[in-house]
matplotlib code that plots the C-alpha trace (Angstrom):
import matplotlib.pyplot as plt

x = [0.2, 3.0, 4.1, 0.5, 0.6, 4.1, 3.5, -0.4, 2.1, 4.6, 1.7, 0.0, 3.2, 4.2, 0.1, 1.1, 4.1, 2.9, -0.7, 1.0, 1.7, -2.0, -3.1, -4.7, -4.5, -3.5, -4.6, -4.0, -6.2, -5.5, -7.2, -4.7, -7.0, -4.7, -7.7, -7.4, -9.8, -9.6, -11.6, -14.6, -16.3, -18.0, -15.7, -18.3, -20.8, -19.2, -19.6, -21.4, -24.9, -23.4, -22.7, -24.0, -23.7, -21.7, -22.6, -19.8, -17.1, -15.2, -12.5, -10.6, -8.3, -6.7, -4.9, -5.7, -5.1, -7.4, -5.8, -7.4, -6.0, -7.4, -6.2, -8.2, -7.0, -9.1, -8.8, -7.7, -11.1, -12.8, -14.8, -13.2, -12.3, -11.2, -11.0, -9.3, -9.5, -8.1, -8.2, -5.8, -7.2, -8.8, -5.5, -5.4, -2.2, -1.2, -4.4, -4.1, -5.8, -8.3, -5.1, -3.8, -1.0, -0.3, -2.4, 0.3, -0.1, 2.4, 6.3, 7.2, 3.8, 4.5, 1.0, -1.5, -5.5, -6.2, -9.8, -10.7, -13.0, -14.1, -13.1, -15.1, -15.0, -17.3, -17.7, -19.6, -22.1, -20.5, -23.8, -25.1, -25.3, -25.6, -24.3, -24.7, -22.4, -22.2, -20.6, -20.1, -18.1, -17.4, -19.0, -20.2, -23.7, -26.9, -30.2, -31.4, -28.9, -31.0, -32.1, -28.7, -25.4, -22.6, -20.5, -22.0, -21.7, -23.5, -24.6, -25.7, -26.3, -26.6, -28.8, -28.8, -31.2, -30.9, -32.8, -33.8, -31.2, -32.6, -30.5, -31.3, -29.0, -29.1, -27.3, -26.6, -26.0, -25.6, -25.2, -26.1, -22.7, -25.6, -24.1, -26.8, -29.0, -32.2, -31.6, -32.9, -30.6, -31.2, -29.5, -30.5, -31.1, -31.8, -33.4, -33.3, -34.7, -34.6, -35.9, -34.0, -35.4, -33.7, -36.8, -35.4, -31.8, -31.4, -34.1, -33.3, -36.2, -36.1, -38.2, -36.8, -37.7, -35.7, -37.4, -35.4, -36.0, -35.0, -36.6, -34.8, -37.8, -37.3, -39.9, -38.4, -39.5, -36.6, -33.9, -36.2, -33.8, -34.5, -34.9, -34.0, -34.4, -30.7, -29.8, -32.9, -31.4, -31.5, -27.4, -27.5, -30.5, -29.4, -28.5, -31.6, -34.2, -37.2, -37.9, -39.5, -39.0, -40.0, -39.4, -40.7, -39.6, -38.8, -35.9, -34.6, -33.2, -33.9, -31.9, -33.8, -31.3, -29.8, -32.6, -31.9, -34.2, -33.6, -35.9, -36.6, -40.0, -39.9, -42.6, -41.3, -43.7, -43.7, -43.0, -40.4, -41.7, -40.5, -39.0, -38.7, -38.5, -37.3, -36.9, -33.8, -30.3, -26.9, -29.0, -31.8, -35.1, -36.8, -40.3, -41.8, -41.5, -42.8, -42.1, -42.3, -44.4, -45.3, -44.5, -46.2, -43.8, -45.5, -43.1, -42.3, -39.1, -40.1, -36.6, -36.1, -33.4, -34.1, -31.6, -30.2, -26.9, -25.8, -22.2, -19.9, -22.7, -25.1, -27.8, -29.9, -32.8, -33.1, -35.6, -36.3, -39.5, -38.6, -41.6, -40.8, -42.7, -45.4, -45.8, -42.7, -45.2, -47.2, -47.0, -46.6, -42.9, -44.1, -40.7, -38.6, -35.5, -32.3, -30.2, -26.9, -25.8, -23.4, -25.1, -23.0, -25.8, -25.0, -21.7, -22.7, -25.2, -24.3, -20.5, -20.6, -16.8, -13.9, -13.0, -15.8, -15.1, -15.8, -19.8, -23.1, -25.1, -24.9, -28.5, -31.0, -33.2, -32.8, -33.8, -36.6, -38.5, -37.7, -36.4, -38.0, -35.0, -34.3, -31.1, -30.3, -26.9, -24.6, -21.6, -19.0, -16.8, -14.3, -11.7, -11.0, -8.7, -11.1, -14.7, -15.9, -20.0, -22.2, -25.1, -28.1, -30.2, -33.3, -33.8, -36.7, -37.9, -40.9, -42.6, -41.5, -39.2, -40.9, -38.6, -38.4, -35.7, -33.7, -36.6, -38.8, -40.9, -42.2, -40.7, -42.0, -39.4, -39.1, -36.8, -33.2, -32.0, -30.6, -26.9, -24.8, -22.3, -19.1, -16.3, -13.5, -11.7, -8.0, -6.4, -3.0, -2.2, -4.5, -4.9, -3.9, -6.7, -6.5, -10.3, -11.4, -15.0, -17.2, -20.4, -22.4, -25.7, -27.9, -29.3, -33.0, -34.7, -35.1, -31.2, -31.7, -32.6, -28.8, -27.9, -26.5, -28.3, -31.9, -33.9, -36.0, -34.3, -31.4, -27.9, -25.1, -24.5, -22.2, -19.2, -16.8, -14.3, -12.4, -9.9, -8.2, -5.0, -6.2, -4.1, -6.2, -4.4]
y = [0.0, 2.4, 1.7, 2.5, 6.0, 6.8, 6.3, 8.2, 11.1, 11.2, 10.7, 14.2, 16.4, 15.1, 16.3, 19.7, 20.3, 19.5, 21.4, 25.1, 24.4, 23.5, 27.3, 25.0, 26.0, 23.5, 23.6, 21.4, 21.8, 19.6, 18.5, 17.3, 16.2, 14.7, 13.5, 11.9, 10.4, 11.5, 9.2, 7.6, 5.2, 3.3, 2.6, -0.4, 1.8, 3.5, 0.8, 2.2, 1.0, -2.4, -0.6, -2.0, -0.8, -3.5, -2.9, -0.9, 1.2, 0.1, 3.0, 3.9, 6.6, 6.6, 8.6, 8.7, 10.4, 11.2, 13.2, 14.3, 16.2, 17.4, 18.4, 20.8, 20.9, 24.1, 26.4, 29.6, 30.8, 28.8, 26.7, 23.2, 21.7, 18.0, 17.2, 14.4, 13.9, 10.8, 9.9, 8.3, 6.9, 7.2, 5.7, 4.6, 4.5, 1.2, -0.7, -3.7, -5.1, -7.9, -9.7, -8.9, -6.8, -3.0, -0.8, 1.8, 3.2, 0.4, -0.1, 0.9, 2.3, 1.0, -0.1, 2.8, 2.3, 4.9, 6.0, 7.9, 10.6, 12.5, 11.9, 14.4, 16.6, 19.7, 22.2, 24.8, 24.5, 26.7, 27.7, 29.2, 33.3, 32.8, 29.9, 26.4, 23.6, 20.1, 17.8, 14.1, 11.3, 10.8, 14.0, 15.4, 15.5, 17.0, 16.5, 17.7, 17.2, 15.4, 13.0, 12.4, 14.3, 12.5, 11.4, 9.3, 8.2, 10.7, 13.4, 16.5, 19.9, 23.6, 26.5, 29.9, 32.4, 35.4, 34.8, 31.2, 28.0, 24.8, 21.5, 18.4, 15.0, 11.6, 9.4, 5.4, 4.3, 0.7, -1.3, -4.9, -6.2, -8.7, -11.0, -13.9, -13.1, -14.2, -11.7, -7.9, -5.7, -4.9, -1.3, 1.2, 4.7, 8.0, 11.5, 14.3, 17.8, 21.0, 24.7, 27.1, 31.0, 34.5, 36.1, 39.0, 39.7, 37.7, 35.0, 31.8, 28.6, 25.7, 22.5, 19.4, 16.1, 12.4, 9.7, 6.3, 3.1, -0.6, -3.5, -6.8, -8.9, -11.4, -13.8, -16.4, -15.4, -17.4, -15.1, -11.9, -9.3, -8.7, -5.1, -4.6, -2.2, -1.9, -0.8, 1.2, 3.3, 3.3, 2.8, -0.3, -2.1, -5.0, -4.3, -6.4, -4.8, -3.9, -0.4, 2.8, 5.8, 9.3, 12.3, 15.9, 18.7, 22.1, 24.0, 27.5, 30.2, 33.4, 36.1, 39.4, 41.7, 39.4, 36.9, 33.6, 30.9, 27.8, 24.6, 21.6, 19.5, 16.3, 13.8, 10.1, 7.8, 5.1, 1.0, -1.7, -4.9, -8.5, -7.8, -9.5, -6.8, -7.8, -5.8, -6.9, -5.4, -7.2, -10.2, -10.6, -10.5, -8.4, -7.8, -8.2, -9.3, -9.2, -11.6, -11.8, -8.5, -5.3, -2.5, 1.3, 3.5, 7.0, 8.5, 12.7, 14.6, 18.3, 21.0, 24.2, 26.3, 29.7, 31.7, 35.0, 36.9, 39.7, 40.7, 38.0, 35.5, 32.9, 31.5, 28.5, 26.4, 23.8, 21.1, 18.3, 15.6, 12.3, 10.0, 6.4, 3.1, 2.0, -2.0, -3.8, -6.7, -5.1, -4.3, -0.2, 1.6, 5.0, 5.5, 8.1, 6.6, 8.5, 7.9, 8.3, 11.0, 12.0, 13.8, 15.6, 17.1, 14.8, 14.3, 11.5, 9.6, 10.6, 11.6, 15.0, 13.8, 14.6, 11.3, 10.8, 7.2, 6.4, 6.8, 5.0, 6.4, 8.9, 9.2, 11.7, 9.0, 5.5, 2.3, 2.7, 4.4, 8.3, 10.9, 14.0, 16.3, 19.1, 21.2, 24.6, 26.0, 28.6, 29.8, 32.7, 34.0, 35.9, 36.9, 36.1, 33.0, 31.6, 30.6, 28.4, 27.2, 24.6, 23.1, 21.2, 18.3, 16.5, 13.3, 10.8, 8.2, 9.5, 5.9, 3.4, 1.2, -2.4, -5.1, -7.8, -7.6, -9.7, -11.4, -11.7, -8.7, -6.8, -2.7, 0.3, 3.3, 6.4, 8.7, 8.3, 11.1, 14.6, 15.3, 18.1, 19.5, 22.1, 22.8, 25.1, 25.9, 27.6, 28.9, 28.3, 30.0, 31.2, 27.5, 25.2, 24.7, 23.2, 22.1, 19.8, 19.1, 16.9, 15.3, 13.8, 11.8, 11.2, 8.1, 8.1, 4.4, 4.0, 3.0, 0.1, -1.9, -1.4, -2.8, -5.9, -6.0, -5.0, -4.6, -2.0, 1.5, 2.9, 2.0, 3.2, 7.0, 7.5, 10.5, 11.5, 13.7, 14.2, 16.6, 17.5, 19.4, 20.5, 22.1, 22.9, 24.6]
z = [0.0, 0.7, -3.0, -4.1, -2.1, -3.5, -7.2, -6.5, -5.2, -8.2, -10.8, -9.2, -8.7, -12.6, -13.5, -11.1, -13.0, -16.9, -16.2, -16.3, -20.2, -21.0, -19.1, -15.9, -12.4, -9.5, -6.1, -3.0, -0.2, 3.0, 6.4, 8.7, 11.7, 14.9, 17.3, 20.7, 23.1, 26.3, 28.2, 27.9, 30.6, 28.0, 24.9, 24.9, 23.3, 20.4, 17.8, 15.4, 16.1, 17.6, 21.3, 24.3, 27.9, 30.2, 34.1, 35.2, 33.2, 30.1, 30.2, 27.2, 25.8, 22.4, 19.5, 15.7, 12.9, 9.8, 6.7, 3.6, 1.0, -2.7, -6.0, -8.2, -11.4, -13.4, -16.5, -15.9, -16.3, -13.8, -16.5, -16.2, -12.1, -12.2, -8.1, -6.5, -3.2, -0.9, 2.8, 4.8, 8.6, 11.0, 11.9, 15.8, 17.5, 17.6, 16.4, 14.5, 11.7, 11.0, 10.7, 14.2, 12.0, 12.0, 9.6, 10.1, 13.6, 15.7, 14.5, 11.4, 10.4, 6.6, 6.1, 5.0, 4.4, 1.6, 0.6, -2.3, -1.0, -4.2, -7.7, -10.0, -13.2, -12.7, -16.1, -17.0, -19.9, -23.1, -24.3, -20.7, -20.3, -16.5, -13.8, -15.4, -14.1, -14.5, -12.1, -12.5, -10.4, -6.6, -5.7, -1.9, -2.1, -0.2, -0.8, 2.9, 5.7, 7.9, 5.1, 2.6, 2.9, 1.9, -1.1, -4.5, -7.5, -10.1, -12.5, -10.6, -12.3, -11.1, -13.1, -11.8, -13.0, -10.7, -7.5, -8.4, -8.5, -9.7, -8.9, -10.8, -10.2, -11.4, -8.9, -8.8, -5.6, -6.2, -10.0, -10.2, -12.5, -14.2, -17.0, -17.6, -20.7, -18.9, -15.5, -15.6, -14.1, -10.0, -10.4, -7.9, -9.1, -7.7, -9.0, -7.5, -8.0, -6.1, -6.8, -4.2, -4.2, -2.3, -1.8, 0.2, 1.7, 4.3, 3.4, 1.6, 0.8, -1.2, -2.3, -3.5, -3.8, -4.3, -5.7, -5.1, -7.0, -7.0, -8.5, -8.0, -9.4, -7.2, -6.5, -4.1, -0.2, 0.8, -0.5, 0.6, 2.6, 5.9, 7.2, 11.1, 13.3, 14.0, 10.5, 9.8, 7.1, 3.1, 3.3, 5.1, 3.6, 1.1, -2.6, -3.7, -1.3, -3.7, -3.0, -4.3, -1.9, -2.3, 0.0, -0.7, 1.7, 2.3, 4.2, 4.3, 6.7, 7.4, 9.6, 10.8, 12.0, 15.4, 15.1, 12.9, 12.5, 9.8, 9.2, 7.1, 6.6, 5.2, 3.7, 3.3, 1.3, -0.9, -0.6, 0.3, -0.9, -0.8, 2.5, 6.2, 9.1, 12.3, 16.0, 16.7, 18.2, 17.6, 16.5, 19.2, 18.3, 21.0, 20.9, 17.0, 13.3, 10.1, 7.3, 3.3, 3.1, 1.2, 3.5, 2.4, 3.9, 6.0, 7.5, 8.7, 9.8, 11.1, 12.4, 13.5, 14.9, 16.6, 17.8, 18.1, 18.0, 20.8, 20.1, 20.8, 22.3, 20.1, 21.7, 19.7, 20.3, 18.4, 18.1, 15.8, 15.2, 13.5, 13.5, 14.8, 14.2, 17.1, 15.2, 14.1, 12.9, 10.7, 7.5, 7.7, 8.3, 9.9, 11.2, 9.2, 7.2, 6.3, 3.2, 4.4, 7.2, 9.7, 12.5, 15.1, 17.4, 20.7, 21.5, 23.4, 21.3, 17.7, 16.3, 18.6, 19.7, 17.3, 17.5, 14.9, 13.5, 17.1, 17.5, 18.4, 15.5, 13.1, 12.5, 13.8, 15.4, 17.3, 15.8, 13.5, 16.9, 15.6, 17.8, 19.7, 20.2, 22.3, 22.8, 23.8, 23.0, 24.0, 22.0, 23.2, 20.6, 23.0, 20.1, 17.2, 18.1, 21.4, 21.1, 23.9, 24.4, 26.4, 25.6, 27.3, 25.6, 26.3, 23.9, 23.8, 20.8, 19.1, 20.1, 22.7, 22.8, 23.8, 25.1, 27.4, 30.2, 31.7, 33.9, 31.4, 31.7, 29.2, 28.9, 27.0, 27.5, 25.5, 27.6, 26.3, 29.0, 29.9, 28.0, 29.0, 26.5, 26.5, 23.9, 24.0, 20.8, 20.2, 17.3, 18.1, 14.3, 11.6, 10.1, 13.5, 15.6, 19.4, 20.4, 23.0, 24.3, 27.0, 27.2, 29.8, 29.4, 32.4, 31.1, 30.5, 31.4, 27.4, 28.0, 29.7, 26.5, 25.2, 28.7, 28.8, 32.0, 31.6, 34.6, 33.3, 34.5, 33.4, 35.2, 33.2, 32.3, 29.6, 29.7, 26.3, 26.2, 23.2, 21.6, 18.0, 17.1, 13.4, 10.7, 7.3, 4.3]

ax = plt.figure().add_subplot(projection="3d")
ax.plot(x, y, z, "-o")
ax.set_aspect("equal")
plt.show()
């Protein structure tokens, strides 16, 4: 792998030196992020939807590095861009690979993981009198930050005419490499459209639609995919899932003097056919299931931020509601299901820690039970170098988590608990930041569901503190 990286770097340097003769401009950007888990009392929890809470602490501290670099080769007039970005990490100090050997963070450090992050061409249509651009390849994409905001292969377009911005896209999350002459391709395709408006200064609004379709044409119940409440996210569904999902929504923001508001509202509908559903966690069925069903999807998501800026201070109240499913045995999916997102609103439940490759969930809900989220945040920018803040969160599921405890008693709970978060950020130099944060979750009784010893009430609080030294250029 080290030889591969060396060849890549040599090729990029050759291109960088050669491109000026073709009237191109090459820019190199980087994000060198050194992160540390200062301390957590429940490392068993940070396992990407597989976490559990043992009785007592599971202490851990570690360091890691996640480095990203990207190369933007553009024509001098900016009408054509070619972008390549790669990522190394998160590479933990001393962490072995699956074969027990180092993956680059221990002795010698000569084994390196390389991930292609972006790989796309972006160009302006030559006959357009105003902004009209096409982008194709592996690229950053956002339909809505609470629904889908990640990299994906596809072709996107952006047309701007005065105060109106129109975006269209075709995306291909999965291609079936069919070779048999009697098979139909089982591709998964997505079609996206958005219209943004700026009716007045400080106000932006948009309406958008997403349609995802994949038809494996499978008539054998033995091969129907199983959807679980633990992996209730479109990107985690099996590739042979027969789905027809659509989302219609609106979002926007308004800044009026010192006050601001941001909003998102979405309705999700459609169907997921020829599938099984299991309310399970880590392979253990805990309450209900539905087999060989055609599921109708009907779900909602609503979010609002309301805040105020006062000199160096900022106050924000955040609320969102993601609908949940109250019956895992019927043929309805009432729980909002995201496609692919990374939410960092909570340090203890989401990706709010700076070591954000280790977390419980990346989604804005828990299981298929949705979420009711409340957060009061305070930020203070002391000067151009120092910024501090604190927040208070109360979180619960939109529908009760129903399960049987270790004594066989049925439990039904929705309180996830109260969380207190704080952070400090200091600029050592203009492009070098030191930051530290911490979060403590006073667990509500619904967290008992995730405990190894389930007794109907929560027994384990969660504490996480992380820091980073980040160099960006």
